[in-house]
MIDOVO-682890 format. One record per residue (C-alpha): y, z, x. Coordinates in pm, 1 decimal, decimal comma, always signed. Each point is the difference from the previous one (the first is absolute). Layout:
! MIDOVO-682890
[site [Y; Z; X]]
...
***
This chain:
! MIDOVO-682890
[site [+2322,2; -3880,5; +2067,7]]
[site [-333,7; -95,4; -142,1]]
[site [-24,0; -139,0; -350,8]]
[site [-277,6; +147,7; -207,2]]
[site [-40,6; -179,8; -328,1]]
[site [-309,4; +26,9; -209,2]]
[site [-141,9; +224,7; +266,9]]
[site [-313,6; +210,4; -4,9]]
[site [+21,0; +288,2; -231,6]]
[site [-133,0; +329,4; -66,1]]
[site [+124,9; +266,7; -210,7]]
[site [+100,6; +42,9; -341,1]]
[site [+140,9; +220,6; -247,5]]
[site [+22,1; -154,4; -334,6]]
[site [+169,6; +314,3; -117,9]]
[site [+222,6; -114,5; -278,5]]
[site [+359,0; +26,4; -64,4]]
[site [+237,8; -38,3; -284,2]]
[site [+256,1; +219,0; -149,1]]
[site [+236,1; +240,6; +159,4]]
[site [+370,4; +57,5; +19,9]]
[site [+258,1; +103,2; -242,3]]
[site [+90,2; -356,3; -78,9]]
[site [-359,9; -55,7; -71,7]]
[site [-43,0; -204,4; -311,2]]
[site [-9,6; -376,0; +17,8]]
[site [+32,8; -232,1; -293,0]]
[site [-243,3; -291,1; -24,7]]
[site [+137,8; -348,6; -3,7]]
[site [-48,1; -230,1; -291,4]]
[site [-354,0; -133,8; -36,4]]
[site [-72,8; -299,8; +213,9]]
[site [-27,5; -340,4; -156,6]]
[site [-361,6; -67,7; -75,3]]
[site [-49,8; -358,0; +96,4]]
[site [-294,3; -205,6; -112,6]]
[site [-138,1; -5,4; +351,9]]
[site [-84,0; +370,9; -22,8]]
[site [-314,5; +139,8; -157,5]]
[site [+38,3; +298,7; -237,6]]
[site [-138,2; +281,1; +217,2]]
[site [-219,4; +111,5; +287,1]]
[site [-182,3; +323,5; -84,8]]
[site [-133,4; +276,2; +219,4]]
[site [-70,3; +369,1; -42,0]]
[site [+80,2; +339,6; +147,4]]
[site [+7,9; +354,0; -143,6]]
[site [+339,7; +162,2; -56,2]]
[site [+165,4; +268,0; -214,0]]
[site [+278,1; -85,5; -238,8]]
[site [+324,2; +199,7; -16,7]]
[site [+75,1; +284,5; +4,1]]
[site [-299,4; +69,8; +226,8]]
[site [+32,1; -338,6; +165,2]]
[site [+338,0; -90,4; +144,0]]
[site [+190,1; -239,7; +229,4]]
[site [+62,1; +218,4; +305,6]]
[site [-282,1; -150,9; +191,7]]
[site [+14,7; +244,7; +287,0]]
[site [-118,0; +274,7; -232,4]]
[site [-337,9; +74,8; -156,6]]
[site [-76,2; -177,5; -328,3]]
[site [+233,5; -287,2; +77,3]]
[site [-76,6; -324,1; -181,9]]
[site [-71,6; -163,4; +332,7]]
[site [-283,2; -241,5; -98,7]]
[site [-131,8; +13,2; +358,5]]
[site [+2,6; -349,2; +162,2]]
[site [+162,7; -157,6; -307,1]]
[site [+324,4; +162,8; +108,0]]
[site [+59,9; -278,1; +250,3]]
[site [+39,4; -238,9; -291,1]]
[site [+328,7; +168,9; -88,8]]
[site [+114,0; +175,9; +321,5]]
[site [-61,6; -218,3; +301,9]]
[site [-64,3; +115,0; +356,3]]
[site [+150,9; -167,3; +302,2]]
[site [-327,0; -186,5; +60,4]]
[site [-360,5; -40,0; -110,6]]
[site [-304,7; +16,3; +223,9]]
[site [-298,6; -232,5; +57,4]]
[site [-294,7; +194,0; +137,3]]
[site [-194,8; -307,0; +113,3]]
[site [+277,9; -113,1; +233,8]]
[site [+165,4; +333,9; +76,4]]
[site [+332,1; -150,5; -100,2]]
[site [+284,3; +77,5; -237,6]]
[site [+165,8; -244,5; -236,5]]
[site [+365,6; +60,5; -88,2]]
[site [+113,0; +127,0; -337,4]]
[site [+343,4; +166,3; +0,1]]
[site [+15,1; -52,5; +376,7]]
[site [+27,9; -339,4; +166,4]]
[site [-99,5; +111,9; +349,1]]
[site [-3,5; +298,3; +234,7]]
[site [+39,3; +55,5; +372,1]]
[site [-119,4; +281,7; +224,4]]
[site [+203,2; +78,2; +310,1]]
[site [-205,9; +223,7; +224,9]]
[site [+293,7; +71,7; +228,0]]
[site [+215,1; +149,9; -274,8]]
[site [-299,5; +137,9; -190,5]]
[site [+110,2; -160,8; -323,3]]
[site [-114,4; -251,9; -259,5]]
[site [+258,9; -214,1; -175,8]]
[site [-85,5; -132,0; -347,0]]
[site [+188,8; -289,9; -157,6]]
[site [+11,3; -21,7; -379,6]]
[site [+5,5; -287,6; -244,5]]
[site [+347,1; -82,0; -121,3]]
[site [-121,3; -107,7; -344,8]]
[site [-189,9; +315,2; -98,8]]
[site [+152,2; +176,9; -302,6]]
[site [-72,3; +302,0; -214,0]]
[site [-62,2; -17,0; -371,5]]
[site [+354,6; +133,8; -47,4]]
[site [+141,2; -301,3; +188,3]]
[site [+103,4; +166,7; +328,1]]
[site [-128,3; -144,9; +325,7]]
[site [-277,9; +176,5; +186,8]]
[site [+170,6; +116,3; +319,3]]
[site [-68,7; +190,9; +319,1]]
[site [+152,6; +305,8; -168,4]]
[site [-287,4; -7,8; -250,9]]
[site [-248,2; -1,7; +286,7]]
[site [+186,1; +288,8; +164,7]]
[site [-2,0; +187,7; -330,2]]
[site [-372,3; -55,1; -43,8]]
[site [-89,7; +145,6; +335,7]]
[site [+230,4; +297,5; -28,6]]
[site [-161,8; +84,2; -331,0]]
[site [-334,6; -22,6; +176,8]]
[site [+146,0; +234,6; +263,0]]
[site [+99,5; +247,2; -269,4]]
[site [-352,0; +20,1; -144,5]]
[site [-169,9; +18,9; +340,0]]
[site [-161,6; -342,7; +0,4]]
[site [-215,5; -66,7; +311,9]]
[site [+211,5; -307,4; +81,1]]
[site [+235,1; +229,4; +185,4]]
[site [-278,6; +88,2; +238,4]]
[site [+70,1; -340,5; +152,9]]
[site [+365,5; -65,3; -93,4]]
[site [+278,6; +178,7; +188,8]]
[site [+295,9; -129,4; -203,5]]
[site [+117,6; -275,2; -236,1]]
[site [+335,4; -176,0; +41,1]]
[site [+180,5; -254,5; -218,4]]
[site [+126,1; -280,7; +226,4]]
[site [+125,9; -232,2; -275,0]]
[site [-77,2; -80,0; -362,2]]
[site [-302,1; -204,2; +110,7]]
[site [-108,1; +184,1; +313,9]]
[site [-142,1; +347,6; +56,1]]
[site [-123,9; +163,5; +321,4]]
[site [-286,5; +247,9; +33,1]]
[site [-26,1; +228,0; +301,7]]
[site [-350,4; +21,2; +144,3]]
[site [-116,8; +357,5; +51,6]]
[site [-356,0; -108,1; +76,5]]
[site [-100,1; -346,0; +125,5]]
[site [-295,3; -83,4; -221,3]]
[site [-96,1; -260,8; -258,9]]
[site [+17,2; +289,7; -247,7]]
[site [+375,5; -6,4; +45,0]]
[site [+11,7; -367,1; -100,8]]
[site [-213,5; +56,0; -307,4]]
[site [+194,7; +301,8; -115,9]]
[site [+320,1; -202,6; +14,5]]
[site [-118,7; -327,3; -150,7]]
[site [-238,9; +116,0; -270,8]]
[site [+210,3; +249,2; -190,9]]
[site [+142,3; -96,9; -342,1]]
[site [+379,2; -13,4; +27,7]]
[site [+210,6; +184,8; -257,6]]
[site [+364,8; -34,5; -96,3]]
[site [+304,3; +195,9; +111,0]]
[site [+134,1; +0,4; -356,1]]
[site [-284,1; +227,1; -106,0]]
[site [-82,8; +184,9; +321,4]]
[site [+315,5; -2,6; +203,4]]
[site [+123,2; +353,2; -61,3]]
[site [-325,8; +154,5; +115,7]]
[site [-11,2; -219,4; +307,6]]
[site [+359,0; +91,6; +89,2]]
[site [-65,4; +371,6; -46,1]]
[site [-311,1; -28,4; +220,6]]
[site [+201,3; -174,3; +271,5]]
[site [+258,2; +280,0; -18,7]]
[site [-268,1; +262,9; +55,3]]
[site [-137,5; -195,9; +296,4]]
[site [+350,7; -22,4; +147,7]]
[site [+24,6; +379,8; -26,0]]
[site [-322,4; +30,6; +198,7]]
[site [-199,4; +126,3; -299,8]]
[site [-353,7; -95,9; -91,4]]
[site [-262,3; +73,8; -264,3]]
[site [-25,7; +364,1; +109,6]]
[site [+360,1; +75,3; -104,0]]
[site [+86,6; +142,0; -339,9]]
[site [+256,7; -276,0; -60,7]]
[site [-268,5; -263,1; +50,3]]
[site [-241,4; +183,5; -229,2]]
[site [+268,9; +25,2; -267,1]]
[site [+65,7; -373,6; +19,3]]
[site [-371,3; -76,4; -27,9]]
[site [-28,0; +228,0; -302,6]]
[site [+295,3; -176,1; -161,5]]
[site [-155,3; -337,4; +73,3]]
[site [-338,6; +103,5; -138,2]]
[site [+159,6; +75,5; -334,7]]
[site [+189,7; -328,2; -18,1]]
[site [-115,3; -238,4; -273,5]]
[site [+169,0; -342,1; -5,8]]
[site [-33,3; -186,3; -327,2]]
[site [-58,9; -340,6; +157,5]]
[site [-122,9; -161,5; +320,7]]
[site [+205,2; -265,5; +175,5]]
[site [-199,8; -304,8; +106,6]]
[site [+16,0; -252,2; +284,2]]
[site [-332,8; -160,6; -84,4]]
[site [-75,0; -271,6; -254,5]]
[site [-75,2; +253,7; -276,3]]
[site [+156,7; +325,3; -117,4]]
[site [-106,0; +307,3; -194,7]]
[site [+175,1; +7,5; -336,6]]
[site [-21,4; +360,8; -129,7]]
[site [-8,5; -135,5; -354,8]]
[site [-323,8; -179,9; +82,7]]
[site [-182,1; +302,7; +144,4]]
[site [-261,1; +125,3; -246,2]]
[site [-321,8; +198,9; +1,2]]
[site [-191,4; -327,5; -11,1]]
[site [+183,7; -216,2; +253,9]]
[site [+311,8; -82,4; +197,1]]
[site [+148,6; -345,2; -48,0]]
[site [+213,9; -101,1; +297,3]]
[site [+235,8; -290,4; -81,6]]
[site [+116,9; -260,2; +249,5]]
[site [+296,5; +109,8; +212,6]]
[site [+238,8; -297,5; -6,9]]
[site [+195,9; +124,2; +302,5]]
[site [-296,8; +8,7; +235,9]]
[site [-28,0; -277,5; +258,0]]
[site [-365,3; -17,7; -104,2]]
[site [+72,4; -55,0; -369,8]]
[site [-64,0; -373,9; +32,0]]
[site [-306,2; +56,3; +219,4]]
[site [-226,4; +200,5; -229,9]]
[site [-195,0; -174,2; -275,1]]
[site [+6,3; +256,7; -284,0]]
[site [+270,2; +118,0; -241,4]]
[site [-117,6; +360,7; +6,0]]
[site [-227,0; +229,4; +195,6]]
[site [-202,4; +230,0; -227,4]]
[site [-162,2; +315,2; +138,7]]
[site [-244,4; +162,9; -239,8]]
[site [-33,4; +376,0; +17,1]]
[site [-333,5; +162,7; +69,9]]
[site [-322,4; +20,5; +191,2]]
[site [-340,1; -161,9; -47,0]]
[site [-67,3; +109,9; -364,0]]
[site [+348,3; -104,4; -111,6]]
[site [+0,6; -337,3; +172,6]]
[site [-355,3; -116,7; -71,8]]
[site [+71,9; -121,8; -358,1]]
[site [+316,1; -173,8; +122,1]]
[site [-203,9; -192,8; +255,4]]
[site [-258,7; -97,1; -261,4]]
[site [+277,1; -119,7; -232,4]]
[site [+138,7; -226,6; +275,3]]
[site [+329,4; +182,9; +57,1]]
[site [-39,3; +92,2; +368,9]]
[site [+62,3; -213,6; +309,1]]
[site [-58,8; +243,8; +286,0]]
[site [-138,1; +351,5; +48,7]]
[site [-97,7; +211,3; +299,4]]
[site [-204,2; +241,2; -213,4]]
[site [-369,6; +57,1; +72,3]]
[site [-206,4; -74,2; -311,5]]
[site [-368,1; +74,7; -69,2]]
[site [-243,0; -280,1; +82,5]]
[site [-68,2; -64,6; -370,6]]
[site [+371,1; -51,6; -67,1]]
[site [+34,1; -230,6; +300,1]]
[site [-283,3; -214,5; -133,4]]
[site [+165,9; -15,0; -341,8]]
[site [+329,1; -103,1; +162,2]]
[site [-172,9; -278,5; +191,7]]
[site [-157,9; -127,9; -320,9]]
[site [+349,3; -3,0; -151,2]]
[site [+118,8; -229,7; +281,7]]
[site [+162,7; +245,5; +241,0]]
[site [-44,6; -29,4; +374,4]]
[site [+24,9; +255,1; +279,9]]
[site [+155,3; +24,3; +342,4]]
[site [-243,9; +167,6; +237,8]]
[site [+182,8; +226,3; +244,3]]
[site [-132,5; +134,9; +328,8]]
[site [-103,9; +364,8; +4,9]]
[site [+263,4; +182,7; +201,0]]
[site [-48,8; +351,7; -136,0]]
[site [-246,3; +207,9; -195,6]]
[site [-183,1; +333,4; -14,2]]
[site [-123,6; +217,2; +283,7]]
[site [-173,8; +332,9; +47,7]]
[site [+234,5; +253,7; +160,1]]
[site [-159,4; +268,1; +221,0]]
[site [+127,2; +356,1; +31,3]]
[site [-17,1; +25,5; +377,8]]
[site [+71,7; +374,2; -8,3]]
[site [-338,4; +66,2; -159,4]]
[site [-311,8; +5,2; +216,9]]
[site [-181,2; -219,9; +64,1]]
[site [+236,8; -274,4; -127,2]]
[site [+226,1; +50,9; +300,6]]
[site [-281,9; -135,0; +219,0]]
[site [+36,2; -377,5; +39,0]]
[site [-377,2; -39,6; +20,6]]
[site [-35,9; +144,1; -348,9]]
[site [+261,8; -238,0; -139,2]]
[site [-168,6; -292,3; +172,3]]
[site [-334,5; +109,1; -145,6]]
[site [+148,0; +3,3; -350,2]]
[site [+137,7; -349,7; +64,3]]
[site [-351,4; -120,5; +86,6]]
[site [-142,5; +155,1; -319,5]]
[site [+241,9; -135,3; -259,8]]
[site [-74,0; -352,9; -120,2]]
[site [+353,3; -135,0; -38,5]]
[site [-115,7; -340,6; -122,7]]
[site [-195,1; +150,9; -287,7]]
[site [+290,6; +223,3; -95,1]]
[site [+233,5; -300,1; +5,8]]
[site [-232,6; -185,6; -236,9]]
[site [-8,4; +294,7; -240,8]]
[site [+361,6; +122,7; -2,9]]
[site [+181,7; -304,4; -141,9]]
[site [-243,8; -291,7; -26,4]]
[site [+168,8; -318,5; +112,5]]
[site [+299,5; +187,2; +140,2]]
[site [-113,0; +276,6; +238,5]]
[site [-164,0; -95,8; +329,2]]
[site [-168,8; +230,2; +248,8]]
[site [+202,8; +41,9; +319,6]]
[site [-145,8; -165,4; +310,5]]
[site [+233,3; +147,3; +261,9]]
[site [+84,2; +371,0; -13,8]]
[site [+341,9; -46,6; +159,9]]
[site [+225,2; +130,4; -277,1]]
[site [+111,8; -358,5; -64,6]]
[site [-123,4; -254,1; -249,3]]
[site [-266,4; -225,6; +153,2]]
[site [+223,8; -307,0; -8,8]]
[site [+278,0; +187,1; +174,5]]
[site [-246,7; +135,5; +256,2]]
[site [-119,0; -348,2; +93,2]]
[site [+362,0; -114,6; +48,1]]
[site [+111,9; +290,2; +217,1]]
[site [-303,6; +154,6; +168,9]]
[site [-264,2; -96,8; +256,8]]
[site [-288,4; +48,3; -245,3]]
[site [-260,6; -40,2; +275,4]]
[site [+88,4; +354,1; +109,9]]
[site [-61,4; +156,9; -340,9]]
[site [-297,0; +199,1; -127,4]]
[site [-62,6; -132,8; -349,2]]
[site [-217,5; +298,9; -99,1]]
[site [-284,8; -181,5; -173,7]]
[site [-236,3; +208,6; -210,8]]
[site [-227,1; +152,7; +265,8]]
[site [-166,0; +323,9; -105,6]]
[site [-180,1; +39,9; +332,8]]
[site [+331,9; -20,8; +184,5]]
[site [+151,6; +249,1; -245,4]]
[site [-285,6; +245,6; +64,0]]
[site [+40,2; -31,6; +376,1]]
[site [+375,3; +66,5; -24,2]]
[site [-45,6; +311,0; -217,0]]
[site [-263,4; +141,4; +232,6]]
[site [+229,8; -66,4; +295,2]]
[site [+268,9; +197,9; -187,2]]
[site [-236,6; +298,8; -27,9]]
[site [-127,8; -45,5; -355,5]]
[site [-365,1; +9,5; -95,5]]
[site [-206,5; -133,1; -287,1]]
[site [-257,0; +200,6; -198,2]]
[site [-172,1; -99,3; -319,6]]
[site [+209,6; -318,9; -9,2]]
[site [+328,3; +195,3; -0,6]]
[site [+249,7; +46,2; +281,1]]
[site [+105,3; +341,2; +131,1]]
[site [+288,0; +110,3; +220,2]]
[site [-54,1; +170,9; +334,3]]
[site [+65,3; +337,6; -171,6]]
[site [-289,2; -62,8; -238,8]]
[site [+211,3; -77,0; -307,2]]
[site [-72,4; -313,5; -205,6]]
[site [+230,3; -291,7; +73,3]]
[site [+152,9; -49,7; -344,6]]
[site [+314,4; -183,6; -102,9]]
[site [+218,8; -54,2; -306,5]]
[site [+170,8; -337,3; -44,9]]
[site [+324,3; +21,4; -197,4]]
[site [+119,4; -289,8; -209,8]]
[site [+230,8; -41,6; -300,6]]
[site [-229,2; -20,7; -301,5]]
[site [+233,9; -245,6; -170,9]]
[site [-35,4; -257,4; +277,3]]
[site [-302,1; -188,4; -129,1]]
[site [-63,7; -211,3; +309,6]]
[site [+57,8; +285,7; +244,4]]
[site [-217,3; +235,9; -207,4]]
[site [-281,5; -256,1; +4,2]]
[site [+39,3; -35,0; +376,1]]
[site [+10,7; +374,8; +59,6]]
[site [-306,3; +61,7; -217,7]]
[site [-198,2; -265,4; +184,3]]
[site [+110,5; +127,2; +342,7]]
[site [-99,6; +355,3; -98,3]]
[site [-342,6; -123,0; -111,2]]
[site [-53,3; -190,8; +324,6]]
[site [+91,3; +302,0; +212,9]]
[site [-219,6; +227,4; -210,2]]
[site [-294,9; -238,9; +33,3]]
[site [+49,0; +14,9; +376,1]]
[site [-15,9; +380,1; -7,7]]
[site [+370,2; +97,4; -12,1]]
[site [+31,4; +151,8; -348,6]]
[site [+324,7; -141,9; -134,9]]
[site [+150,0; +64,6; -342,1]]
[site [+260,2; -198,3; -187,9]]
[site [+306,3; +213,6; -70,8]]
[site [+213,7; -161,2; -269,7]]
[site [+368,4; +100,1; +5,7]]
[site [+321,7; -97,0; -173,8]]
[site [+179,5; -285,8; +173,4]]
[site [+304,6; +223,8; +46,7]]
[site [-214,0; +233,6; +213,7]]
[site [-102,1; -265,0; +253,0]]
[site [+303,5; +4,2; +230,4]]
[site [+67,8; +378,6; -21,5]]
[site [-365,1; +78,5; +72,8]]
[site [-12,4; -230,4; +302,0]]
[site [+334,8; +117,6; +135,0]]
[site [-99,0; +365,5; -30,0]]
[site [-348,5; -50,9; +144,2]]
[site [-170,0; +109,6; -323,1]]
[site [-288,3; -246,8; +24,4]]
[site [-305,6; -89,2; +204,1]]
[site [-20,4; -372,3; -74,1]]
[site [+253,4; -181,7; -218,0]]
[site [+50,5; -352,6; -129,1]]
[site [+343,6; -139,5; +81,6]]
[site [+168,1; -317,4; +122,0]]
[site [-4,8; -206,7; +316,2]]
[site [+165,7; -322,9; +114,3]]
[site [+331,9; -156,6; -93,9]]
[site [+148,0; -303,1; -170,8]]
[site [+286,3; +6,0; +247,7]]
[site [+18,6; -279,7; +259,7]]
[site [-29,7; +237,1; +297,0]]
[site [-327,1; +192,8; +47,5]]
[site [+182,1; +310,3; +118,1]]
[site [+55,2; +96,6; -361,4]]
[site [-373,6; +39,3; -50,6]]
[site [+0,5; +293,3; +239,7]]
[site [+295,3; +182,9; -151,4]]
[site [-199,8; +118,4; -300,8]]
[site [-311,4; +163,1; +148,3]]
[site [+132,5; +91,4; +345,8]]
[site [+354,9; +104,1; -85,0]]
[site [+61,5; +65,3; -370,0]]
[site [-341,3; +162,4; -52,5]]
[site [-22,0; +155,5; +345,1]]
[site [+289,4; +85,0; +231,3]]
[site [+260,9; -58,3; -268,4]]
[site [-184,6; +175,9; -281,8]]
[site [+164,5; +286,2; -186,1]]
[site [-294,9; +214,9; +113,3]]
[site [-276,0; -49,2; +255,1]]
[site [-112,6; -335,8; -140,6]]
[site [-321,2; -145,3; +139,8]]
[site [+52,3; +193,0; +327,5]]
[site [-84,9; -297,8; +219,0]]
[site [+109,9; +58,0; +364,8]]
[site [+222,8; -289,9; +99,2]]
[site [-120,1; +8,6; +362,1]]
[site [-358,2; -126,5; +21,2]]
[site [-254,8; -106,5; +261,2]]
[site [-111,2; -362,0; -43,0]]
[site [-169,8; -277,9; +195,6]]
[site [+348,9; -90,8; +119,9]]
[site [+57,8; +350,6; +132,1]]
[site [+222,2; +261,4; -161,7]]
[site [+230,2; -146,5; -265,4]]
[site [+290,2; +148,9; -192,0]]
[site [+4,2; -144,9; -349,6]]
[site [+359,0; +108,8; -54,8]]
[site [+115,1; -187,9; +309,4]]
[site [-201,0; -309,3; -91,4]]
[site [+147,8; -9,4; -351,5]]
[site [+355,0; +29,2; +135,0]]
[site [-57,0; -255,6; +276,5]]
[site [-158,7; -251,8; -238,9]]
[site [+337,7; -84,3; -153,3]]
[site [+226,3; +18,4; +306,3]]
[site [+185,7; -307,2; +121,9]]
[site [-11,3; -362,3; -114,1]]
[site [-317,5; -102,7; +187,8]]
[site [-266,8; -42,5; -268,1]]
[site [-271,5; -89,3; +253,5]]
[site [+55,5; +334,4; +170,5]]
[site [-12,8; +173,7; -336,4]]
[site [-332,4; -169,3; -74,9]]
[site [-147,4; +154,3; +315,3]]
[site [+112,6; +345,5; -111,9]]
[site [-122,5; -49,8; -357,4]]
[site [-335,0; -116,9; +137,1]]
[site [-31,7; +316,5; +209,8]]
[site [+106,4; +208,9; -298,2]]
[site [-260,7; -164,1; -223,3]]
[site [-276,3; +40,5; +259,5]]
[site [+86,4; +368,1; +48,0]]
[site [+5,7; +48,1; -378,1]]
[site [-340,7; -166,3; -34,3]]
[site [-152,8; +221,0; +267,7]]
[site [+146,1; +331,6; -116,2]]
[site [-2,2; -59,7; -379,4]]
[site [+284,9; +221,3; -123,4]]
[site [-94,5; -149,1; -339,4]]
[site [-280,5; -237,1; -98,5]]
[site [+113,7; -314,2; -188,1]]
[site [-256,3; -84,3; -268,8]]
[site [+116,4; -300,9; -200,1]]
[site [+302,3; -222,7; -34,6]]
[site [+130,0; -164,5; -315,5]]
[site [+20,0; -377,6; +12,9]]
[site [+229,4; -22,5; -296,6]]
[site [-18,6; -287,8; -242,9]]
[site [+342,5; -58,8; -150,7]]
[site [-6,8; -164,9; -342,3]]
[site [+201,9; -320,6; -41,8]]
[site [+64,5; -255,6; -272,1]]
[site [-7,2; -281,3; +258,0]]
[site [-148,1; -302,1; -171,8]]
[site [+15,5; +165,4; -340,8]]
[site [+370,4; +57,2; -72,9]]
[site [+154,3; -63,9; +338,9]]
[site [-29,1; -210,4; +315,4]]
[site [+21,2; +177,5; +337,3]]
[site [+109,6; -204,7; +299,1]]
[site [+27,0; +261,6; +275,1]]
[site [-181,3; -53,0; +332,4]]
[site [-343,3; +162,1; +29,5]]
[site [+97,8; +209,1; +302,6]]
[site [+258,3; +175,1; -216,6]]
[site [-286,6; +194,7; -158,1]]
[site [-47,1; +191,4; +320,8]]
[site [+305,0; +199,2; -110,7]]
[site [-66,7; +334,5; -160,8]]
[site [+38,5; -1,8; -377,4]]
[site [+198,2; +321,7; +19,0]]
[site [+209,2; -17,6; +315,0]]
[site [+98,4; -367,5; +36,2]]
[site [-115,8; -136,4; -331,4]]
[site [-90,1; -370,0; +12,8]]
[site [+83,7; -60,8; -366,9]]
[site [+354,0; +127,7; +51,5]]
[site [+34,5; -238,9; +293,8]]
[site [-129,3; -291,7; -206,2]]
[site [+216,7; +72,4; -302,0]]
[site [+316,4; +37,6; +208,8]]
[site [-71,4; -333,1; +170,7]]
[site [-85,1; -185,8; -321,4]]
[site [-365,4; -41,1; +97,7]]
[site [-134,0; +113,6; -339,5]]
[site [+75,9; -197,0; -315,3]]
[site [-131,6; -37,7; -352,8]]
[site [-299,2; -227,7; -46,4]]
***
């Protein structure tokens, strides 16, 4: 048996859970004593809908989930540190992987309690994962079964040996049996009968679950959602006196203000906000700095890319895509899209540049600098010709393109307009085609586009996730034809199968071997250009550090993604942020 504690990680599904079961309503405990050592509140922000549209069944659309803030009231088994590739225990104390039995055993804290006073037990963990099984959560791609060994020990069967298995077990918020137990039990009964999501019984149970609306949310974390304190303006989360972290945190309440940039800007200027992940205009950021706020600069791990419709000639020709890459000035577009935030992509690997440098042999990459002469040579090699400063296809038709982009995305629209102008100046007449944001995914999935602005990269710890979007979700897994990129391609490494590389990149526990596969995947991506990454967003998260609060977390913690393994959540749970 090999002990794997704080091991390398990779996969995540911060899906959210809370509310289920016939017994479903939990009563909050009495408010915690508010000792003098605690500051009044720590304030953040996230958009949500109030009841009846918003609700507390967090598996269902419109749940009042609050994104990463959820881990302040419903803890996972462990947290994750990107810089070290390690987990730190939360509800779990340790975990062991036994390769021989294909199982991971997780031991739980004995002092963890719910808001209602009951202990957090292995049955709660079992319940959580069977609810995830009911709703088809991807965790069960890696998990074969979950077994309660004792009140403080639970065993997970390993369907697929991969760090993604570890992450899917350790990083999920754990919910309570009191609320969710009946649904978990019914799911287990269906599994015992040999039924799955294709059966009518399963579908009926899912439909029943989707309509369930618990009135409260049970909490294991240091704060809890009090329905009486949920308003259109904010949610005030009081201290949970039963949490083992109640004496660790430094604030009496956690306040989450409702809204997006326009709603939160005046709150920042009035000194009521301590942390936000929102992207503000440069003028607002300057005003915030003058008011004494500081910012955490995050590495760019994702951003916007141009998607090609490979089914349309001549875009299916790699030489044409490479020519376009040599025409578009990604640095200029990065400077224009979101000044101070967006940065032109250096490596066209499908990964953020920082991730690329950590995982890939960058010496083998074509960085596609602006080189109009090279672009001309590639187009001529592909059979195109140039007359009167405009390019023509081999059949004599003008080479013209339309670049789709949601009109409401200001930064992406700026980028798309500039890219269209650059291509047109080169002789490929390109028009900006503004669409509704709701059209973006359906248009790409159905192949109703020529060029389209969409996303690349990932905030997840494992680079594999960056390839799921363009190569799977928008290609082989699309509801329609998608981008129509053939997954078998000729490269400098010979013929490669992107599907095989993606699958192999997460197999086994050997991270060094996975790095070799990811490197090959990135090189093949760079050479074949299924999509062309344009700019990444190096987010600047607003903080009140030095103004209202003092932050004591280690610098390497800020390599965590703000969305997937939020560093502020980690700091708050460990008492690393306090009032000034």
